[in-house]
DOMI-524414 format. One record per residue (C-alpha): x negated, y negated, z negated; residue in one letter. Coordinates in steps of 0.1 Angstrom, whole numbers, plus 2048, in hexadecimal, padded with zeros to 3 digits. Layout:
N
XYZA;...
END
This chain:
615
7789717F6M;7849957F8A;7979997D8G;7A99797E6F;7B3987805A;7BE9A87F2C;7D99947DAR;7E697C7F8V;7F0985819T;7F196E837A;819972837D;818965812Q;80094681FV;81993D838F;83693D825L;821929808G;81491081CV;83390A832G;847908811L;82C8ED801I;82D8D4820F;85A8D9821V;8598CE7F9L;8418B4800A;84F8A2820V;86E8A6813G;86B89A7F5S;85E87B802Q;87D87681AV;89387F7FCL;8828617E9A;886848805S;8AB85380BR;8B084E7E2L;89A82E7E6R;8858387CBI;85F83E7C8P;85585E7D7A;84186B7BCL;86086C7A8V;86B8877B7V;84B8997C6L;8418A27A2L;8608AE796P;8668C37B4V;8458D57B2G;8448DF790F;8668EC798T;85D9007B5A;83E90A7A3G;85291D785A;86B92B79CL;85793C7B3T;8309457B9H;83293E7DCD;8259167D4V;8099207C0D;7EB9117CFP;7D09237BCE;7DF9427C5R;7E493C7EBL;7C49267EBL;7AE9377D1G;78C9257C9E;78F90F7E5A;7AD8FB7D7F;7998E37C4Q;77E8DB7D9P;79A8D37F1L;7AB8BD7D8V;78C8AA7D0A;7848A37FAL;7A989D7FEA;7A98807E3V;78A8727F4A;79886B813V;7B78597FCI;79D8417EAL;78C83E80EY;7AC830819D;7B381C7FCA;78F80D7FEG;79C804825L;7B77EE814S;7A07DC7FDL;7977BA809D;7787AB7F7L;781783802R;7A07857EER;78F7917CAL;7837727C0T;78A75B79FG;79F767782H;7AA786799T;78979479AR;78578E776R;7A779F768V;79D7BA784M;77A7C1773I;7887C3753R;7A27D5758L;7877F175FI;76F7EB747G;7877E3726Y;79E7FF733G;78881A739V;77981B718P;796812703I;7AF828718T;793845712W;79683F6EBA;7BC83D6E6F;7C685A6FDA;7AA86E6ECG;7B18636CAY;7DC8676CBF;7D68856E3G;7C48996CBG;7DA88D6ABL;7F88916BDL;7F28B06D1L;7DD8C06B7D;7C08C66CDM;79B8C46C3P;7838AA6C8A;7728BB6E5R;7918C16F9S;7A489D6EBA;78888D6FDV;7888A171DM;7AD89671BL;7A186F713G;78C86B72FA;7A687C74EI;7BD862741L;7AD845747V;7B484376CV;7D283877FS;7C78377A5G;7D78277C7P;7EC8477C9T;8068407B2V;8038177AAV;8018137D3G;82481E7DAP;8338127B9L;8227F37C6L;8327F17E8N;8537FF7D7F;8527E17BCV;8457C67D5R;8367AF7B8P;8247927BFA;8037977DAE;7EB78C7BCR;7F87A77A4I;7FD7C17BFQ;7D87BC7CBR;7C87BF7A1I;7DC7DB79CL;7D17EC7BAM;7B07E57BAW;7AC7F2793E;7C08127A0G;7AA8177BCT;78980F7A7L;78F82378AI;796841799D;77284C79FP;76683A783V;78185276DG;779870782A;75286C77EI;759867756L;76D885756G;75289A766A;73B88774DA;74E89572CV;7568B673CF;7308BD73CG;72C8B071BA;7478CC70EV;73F8E7722V;7198E3711A;7118F96F7A;7078DE6E0Q;7118BB6E7R;6F58A46FBP;6EE8846EFA;7008666F8P;6E385770FE;6E487471BT;709875728Q;702851732I;6E585B747A;6FA875759H;71685875EF;70184376EL;6EF85F782A;710869795S;71884679AI;6F78407ABG;70085D7BFI;7228527C8G;7108337D1L;6F783E7EAV;70D8577FAG;72583C7FFG;709829810V;6FF847827V;72084A82EG;72782883BT;70982B84DA;71584785FL;739836865L;724814875W;71582E88EF;73783F89AL;74B820896L;7348078A3C;7188138B8K;72B8308C7L;74C8198CAR;7678348C5L;7878348D0G;7A782E8BAE;7A98538B8L;78A85F8B7L;77D8458A0G;79784D889T;790872884T;76B86D883T;773856866Q;786873854L;76B88985CA;74E873851A;76286D82DV;767893829I;74289C831A;73687E819T;74C887801A;7438A8804G;71F8A6802A;72188E7E4C;7318A77D2N;71D8C57D6V;7008AD7C3V;71A8A77AAR;73C8AE7A0D;75388C7ADD;73A8747BCT;74D8797DBG;76B8647CDL;7508467CBI;73C84D7ECA;76184C7FDA;76A82B7EDI;74A81B7F4V;74E82681BM;772819819G;7677F680CL;74A7F4826A;7617F8842V;77A7E3834A;7637C582DN;7477C9841I;74B7B0867P;73C7C587AR;7507E5878F;7647ED896D;7817F8880L;79C806897P;7BC7F0893V;7D5805889R;7D2822876R;7F4839874P;7E0857875F;7CE84E854F;7EE84484AE;800863851T;7E7877843L;7E8868820V;80D86A81FQ;80988B822L;7ED89580DI;7FC8817EDL;81B8967F3G;8088B77F8L;7F78AF7DAL;8108A57C2F;8248C27C9I;8038DF7C3T;7F78CE7A8I;81A8CB798S;8218EF7A3A;8028FC78DT;8108F176AV;82790C75DT;846904746P;83891E72EQ;81990972BS;8298E3728L;8458ED70FR;82E8E96EFP;8208C66FEV;8438B6707L;8478A36E8L;82589D6DEP;81D894703G;83C87A6FEL;82C86D6E2A;80C8686F5L;81C856713V;82D83C6FCA;80C83A6ECV;7FC83070EL;81981C71BV;8218056FFL;8018016EAI;7E480A703T;7EB7F9723R;7FB7D8714P;7D97DA6FFL;7C47D971FV;7D57C4732A;7D67AB715Y;7AE7A9716L;7AF7A873CA;7C278C740T;7B6778720L;7AD75272FR;7BA75674FT;7D1744764D;7EC760768L;80B759759S;81B76D741W;831781756G;81578B76AQ;80179774CR;81F7A873FL;8257BA75DF;8007C5761I;8087D473DG;8257E874AW;8127FB76AM;7FE816762A;805833771P;7EE855772R;7EE865795G;7DD87E7A8I;7B987B79EV;7C8884777A;7D88A1783A;7B88AE797A;79F8AA77AT;7B98B9761A;7BD8D977AS;79A8DA782A;78D8D5761F;7A88E2749S;7A4907758A;77C908757T;77B8FC732L;799913727V;78092D736G;765924720H;77B927702G;77E9046F9I;79B8FF6E0E;7B58EF6EDG;7AB8EB710A;7CF8FB71BA;7E08DE710K;7CE8C472AI;7E08CD74BL;8038CF73CP;7FC8AF72CA;7EC899749T;8098A875DF;82189B740L;81387C740V;812876768I;83587F76CV;84286B74FV;82E84B758T;83285177DV;859852777T;85E83675BL;84981D76FY;85982A791G;87D823782L;87680476ET;85B7F077DA;86E7DD799A;8897D277CP;8727C7765V;85A7B8785A;87B7A3788R;88379B768R;85F78C763L;86177A783G;847789795V;8547987B1T;85278A7D8R;86F7717DCP;88877F7F3A;88975D809R;87576982AT;859755832R;857756858P;83B75386FL;844744895L;82A7498ADI;8307378CDG;82E7108D0G;84A7098EED;8626ED8E4P;87D7038DDW;8667168C6V;8606F98AFI;8826EE8B0D;88C70D8A1L;86F70C887G;87F6EF87CQ;8A16FD87EA;897719868L;886703850S;8A86EF84CA;8B670F846A;8A1710828G;88572B830L;85E71D82ED;856722851V;831728860L;828723884M;80B72D896W;8017268BDA;7E07278CFG;7E470B8E4N;7D86ED8DAD;7F56D68E3R;80F6ED8D7Q;7F96EA8B4R;7FC6C78B5D;8216C88BBR;8266DE89EI;8156C7887R;82B6AA897R;8496BA88CA;83C6C286BG;83B6E786AI;81E6F985AE;80670386DL;7F272686BA;7CE72586DP;7C2729894N;7B374888CG;7CD75987AL;7DA774891I;7BA77A8A1A;7AE78287DT;7CC799874A;7CA7A9894A;7A97B489BA;79F7BA874R;7C07C586AG;7C37AB84FV;7E47A4841P;7F2787849I;7FD77B824E;81B769818R;82D77383AV;84A78B837T;85578885FA;846780880V;85876E89DL;8477768BFL;85075A8D1L;83B7528ECT;842751915A;82876C91BE;83E78C914D;81F79E913D;80C7908F8F;8317958E3N;8307B68E8A;80E7BE8E6L;8097A78C1A;82B7B98B5S;8197DB8B3T;7F77D18ACI;8047B788EL;81A7D2881H;8027DD866D;7F87B985DS;81B7AC850V;8307B7833D;8507B6845G;85D7B5868P;8527AC887I;86B7A08A5Y;8667948C8R;8777888E1L;88779A8FFR;87379D91DP;88578F93FA;89A7AA94BP;8817A9973D;8617A595BS;8457B596AH;82E7B5947G;8177CD947V;8267DC928V;8437C591CA;85D7D992BP;8507F691CY;8457F38FAL;85C7F78DCG;8667DD8BDG;8817CB8B2T;88B7B18D0V;89F7928C4L;8C17848D0F;8DE7938E8G;8E9785902G;8C678791BG;8B976C906L;89576C913T;87D74E90EE;882742932F;8AC74592ET;8A7733907L;88E715916D;8A5711934R;8C370791DR;8AF6F6906I;8A66E1927H;8C76D992EE;8D16CF913G;8D76EB8FAG;8CB6E68D2T;8C96FB8B9I;8DE6F989DT;8DE6FE876V;901702865R;91571584CR;923736854S;950735854D;94D75A862G;94C755883A;9327448A1V;9427288B1P;9497278D4A;92F7238EBG;9177278D1H;8FC7448D1E;8F47528B0L;8CC7578A9L;8CA75C887F;8DE760865V;8C8751845V;8DC760825R;8DC74F802T;8C075E7F9D;8AA756813G;8A7775822K;8A776E84CL;8BD785861D;8B7784886P;8CB7888A3V;8C17A78B7T;8C67C18D3E;8D67D88B9G;8EF7BB8ADG;8FD7A289CR;8F379E874P;91779F863P;92077D84FF;92277A82BR;92D75D812D;911740812G;90274C834D;8F1737849T;8F173586CM;8D772A885V;8E97268AAL;8DD71C8CDL;8F97028D4A;9036F78F9P;8F66D5906A;9156BC8FEP;92C6B391EP;917694925D;8F469A922H;8DD68C93CP;8C26A793CH;8AB68F936R;88469B932V;86C689921M;84B68691FP;837690908D;8266708F5P;8036828EBA;80069890CT;813687926G;81D6AA931S;8456AE936S;85C6BB917V;87F6BA90BV;8896A18F7G;8926A38CFE;8A86C08D1T;8AE6CA8A9F;8CD6C1899H;8D56CD877N;
END
């Protein structure tokens, strides 16, 4: 460490670390503005920064601490990925395909990448086998962002996320086993390598069980709050992964995934509902890792492998992955479009970069011929596959018909008569409406109105466990309880793949939180639950009509349904613009001769408004 202190001054560390953070976050901001995956920007930015300046050099700034920090950072990423894997959804052919993608994919990809890597890059067998082992991984660090950008059907997204998450530790341990064989003076017997591989998996599993027990004590016994519960998870994952890596390299990755899976799937865990800290941390870690690792690749090392590396990418993308996908989906109920899309999604990510960075330098130090090509070749595969899939996955998914439909599927929460009328109106406008209410009488009214009723425990499960509400792309909180609407809009934020709207609280609301919480508030002109309910009682109706560019006199615009089925509500921020073919959902005034009658509910005897919906 003394030598390290002499080489790099404190000012250089401050400058280098600060620049790395700026490039990592700035690249993600730029990508969001360009509407492209962040990885497409991060990799070339890191490579360029490493080529133009010595300040963005993690090995110079951190010395020998760089690779261990990378390993611990990847463990945190995989733990977070494990938290999103729900075993209850991995059933039938979905589970079969995922298992085959790993079981077939690892040996086939290893064989193809090793053989063609050695042939195209002119690498000796030992280096080529090492390169093949490194390139078997995919990873949630690249698959997750790309899938979130493409938005394929939920089943396909689930298969690919499971594959990417579980194949990372398998590939890392395979790489460590092959690395041990390559640096050995004499090649160990295959059964010895298999024993080492199984021992690594065993150590990772044991570490995961111990780490899970530690998390159970911290989260279930001590019942820490959201802030401490989140930070203790981070500490437990890093400590467990670090301890496992001390025993055997890369076993901490398996331990981290086991811990994430356990916390996500064992009902007794008291996991904090919201995970903003983890989400922010993982996003930042991804940016930092891709910037720093890509900065270690020099233009001089990349130049000799450029054309052969592109040929290797072609083999992996056009031959290897389609073959693995075909075998994995054979005799399953997946459509041909789904099978083809699985065959067009295998980017390489941070685990490939980290293992290549760690093993390449050591192999070069041992005098292994061809080892100097491993890191630049791996970097080239990562850059090209991420860019290729990032730019083509969305149009390919649309062409194959495996994207989620643009049509909004709203969940209406509330069971008052006017809310049911609104549900019928949205259904008449062509939307697939789902409703939920906690009151039995309200649930009965929803059934009699012919609207699909969500399971009674849907909201409780989503709120308590953070479980995603599948197939719902917008939530409308329309109950008479302002505080419930406000709190639910916050709690359900991570459980819905789409916006959440709530009613405006009354101006004189004395709610505990409703007047103060944020969230997107529906409707303008002071339309609260009370005013909506009163106007319906006075004879107003919720109507649907084709837009002619103007709202009829005396009517209030509530929603606009686009020709593709997208639902655009009026909010306190303004009214959505009209386009050709739009459908308006309006609150119409009572007719002049309306008698303002109140009719009894035949099922309960309580007073409700008579039929108010008119199409």
